[in-house]
N, C-alpha and C positions, 0 to 999 in steps of 0.2 A: 504493499500500500504506500509506503514512503517513497519508493521509486516511482510509482505511478503518479503520485501527487506532484512530484518534481519534474515530470516530463512536460516539455513544451513542444510547440509545433516544429520549431527549427532545431531542436537539440534532443538527441536520444536520452532516455532515462539514465543510462550508465554514465554518460558524460556529465549530466546534471548532478548525479549522486557523487561521483568521484571528485567533482569540482569543489565539493564542500568538505573534503576530507582534511584539508589543511587550514580550515577555519578554527582557530584556537578555542572559541566558545563552544562550538558544536562538538569539537573533539573531546573536550573535558566532560561533556554530557553523554558521551558514547561509551557503553559498557565494553569491556575487553572482548567478550564473546561476539559482539556485533562487529567489532573491528576485524576479528579473525575471519568472520564470514565475508567481509568485504575484500579482504586479502585473497580469500579463496575464489571470489568472483573474478578478480583481476588475474589470478593464476589460471583460470579456465581459458582466458584469452591468450595465454602464452603456450597453449597446447599444440597449436598448429599454425602454419604460415598464414592461412587465410584469416584466422582470428587475430593474429598479430597485426596484419595489414588493416583490419577493421579497426583495431585499437589505435593504430597510428592515424587513421582517417578522422578519428574523433578529436584529435589534438588535445588530449587531456594530460599529457606528460606523465605517464604512469610511473616512470622511474623516479622522477623528482618527488612525486607524492608518496611513493613507497619508502624512499629514503627519509622523508619527513616523518612518516609514521614510525619508522624505526627509531628515530632520535627522540620522539615524544611519546613513546609507548607508556612510560611511567605516569603520564598525565591523564590517561583514560579514567573514566568513572570506575571506581573500585579497584583500580590497579595498585595504587599506593597512597591511599587516603591518609595514611599515618604521617606522611610528610607535612600535611597541612593541619595536623591535629595539635592545637596549642596546649593541650593538656599533657602532652608527652615532653619531658625535659629535652632540651637541645643537646646537652652534654652530660656525661656521667656524673660530674661533680655537682650537678644541680638536682640530683635525685634525693628525695626526702622520705619517700614511703615505699613499701613493697609493691604497691600497685603501680607506682611510677617506674619502678625497676622492671617489672614484668612488661609493661608497655614499651619501655625503652628497648629492652632486649628483643622483644618481638619485632619492633620496627627495624633495628639494625640487622636482625636475621633476614628480614624481608628485603633490606637494601642489598644484602649479599646474594640472596637467591630468591627470586620471585617467580615461581613456576608458571603462572598464566602469562606473564609478560615475556618470559624466556620462550615459551611455546609460540607466542605471537611473533616475536622477532625472528625465530627460526623460519617461520612460514613466510615472513616478509623477505628475508634474505634469499630463501629458496625461489620465490617468485622473481625477484630481481635477477637472479642467476639464470633462470629459465629465459628471461627476456633478452639478456645480453649475450648469452652463450648459444642461443638457437640459430637457425639458418638466417633469420632476419635480424640477428643481433646488431649487425653493422648499421642497418637502417634505423633501428630503435635508438641506438647510441647517437647516431648522427642527428637524429631529430631533436635530442635533448641536451646533448653535451656540448654542442656548438651552435653559434648563431652568427648571422652575417651582419656586419656593421660597415658603414661607409667610412672610408679613410678621409679625414678632414682635408688633407693636402691634395689628394687626387680625385676624390669622389668615387673611387672604385671600391667595390665591396670587399671586405676581408673577413676571414673566419676567425672568431674569437671564442674561447671556452666560456661556458656558463659556470654556475656554482656546482653542478651535478657531480663531476669527478672529484673536486676538492671535498665535497660533503661525503662522498663514498669513501674517500681515503680517511677522513676524519672518524668515520665509524670504526675502521680497523684500528686506528691509532688509539681510540678510546677503549676498545676492547683489550688491546695490548697493554695499556696502562693499568687496567683493572685485573689483568690475569693473575691468578694465585700462584704462589711459589711452592716449590718442593725441594727438598735436599737431594742433590745429585752427587754421587761419588765421583771423585777425580782419581784415576788410576795412575800408579807410577809405572816405571819401565818394567818392573817385574810383574805387573798385573794386579798388585795389591792396592787396596784403597789407602791413598795418602791423606786425603781431606774430603770435605764435603762443601759444595757451593750451592747457593739458592738460585734456582732457575725458574723462570715462568713456564707454565704448561697450559695447554688449551683445555678449558673447562667452562661450563655455563654458570658457574658461581664466581663471585669476585673475591679478591684477597681481602683479608681483615686481620686485625690483631689476634683473633682467637684461632686462626687457621681453619682448615675445612672441617674440623670437629664441631664447628658451630652449626653446621648443616645436619639436620636429623638424618637418621639412617635411611628412612624411606625416600627422603629427598636426594640423598647421595646416590641411591640406587637409580633414581630417575635420571640423574646427571650421567651415570655410567651407561644406562640404556640409550640415552640420547647420543652419547659419544660413539656408540656403535654405528650410527649413521653419520652425523656431523655435529660439530659445535659451531656456535656463532662465529668464532674466530676463523675456523676452517672455511666455512662458506663465504665469509667476507673476503678471504684471500682468493677463493675461486672466482669471485666476481671481478677482482682486480686483474686476475690472470686473463679472463675473458675480454675485459676492456683493453688490455695491453696488445690484443691482436690488431687493434686499430692504431695506425701510426700517430695520428694527431692526439688520440687519447693517451698513448704511451708518453708522448712528449709533454703533454700537460701534467701527467702524474710525476714525471721526473722533475718538472719545474716546481712541484709542490713538496719537495723533499721526501719523496717516497723511499729514497735510498737509506735514510736513517731508520725507517720502519723495517726495511729488509735486513739491515744489520742487527737490529733488536730481535727480529724473528729467527735469525740464524742462531741465536743463543738459547732457544727454547729447549726444554727437556722433552717435548713432544716431537717425535721424529717427523710426523706428518707435516707439522708446521714448518720445520726446517726444509723439508722437501719442496713444499709449496713456495717458500721464500726463494729457493734456488731457481725453481722454474719461472717465477715471476721475473727474477733478475735476468735470466736468459731471454725471456720475451722482450723485456725493455731493451736489452743490449743489441737486439736485432736492428733497432731503429737508430 
């Protein structure tokens, strides 16, 4: 009914609906489950070339909207209302009662691992990857990652990047900054352990002073089950790898200091992340 109500004579319902996704007021009133269904709707248009072409014809910039959804998932209705709850102390030294302590711990635990939001973000990243890695990926990327501007001195049109690729890169950078740490052994020449170093690893919960023991066992199992397919960090790198197949996109990413990210990813304890970082470096080096 909501889609039908928004349909106009000259604009299909899908375009009218998706155009509202980045309205901050409407977004904050949207439940997480509804956002998940909307992502699924966009994902259905990434299933085949004809559907992707139709999506492009609507001119709704699905990549930019999905990236925005990824970055603002915590603001959805019911996603993380504790952030705006003034009854919860902002810092541990402001706790005065057991009730405040319980609320504080619950909020910080949710900040570290928020299952509904994590599931939504995985779905968003999967959909973005489908769009940029498919047969029509170049067309999708070209339609949103670049725009033509007239050069002031000649009047000729030139191609300039939009905010899409920098925002995609920012997603990976944020995930890398929040990656939890694990003690990794450093072996000596004789193969024995000489010392241990803290290395980040790919997981869908973020680092915190309590370590991953702060996550309940059932939640940790959910993380492990999800890792059997992909983590947000892994899928985000897959997206950048697909984007780097396009020369102008690769050049744009290099201009935004992606090499620092690749250096950091090369030090992960997760071998899959190291492999993806190397592959991405090779793709960028081709240009």
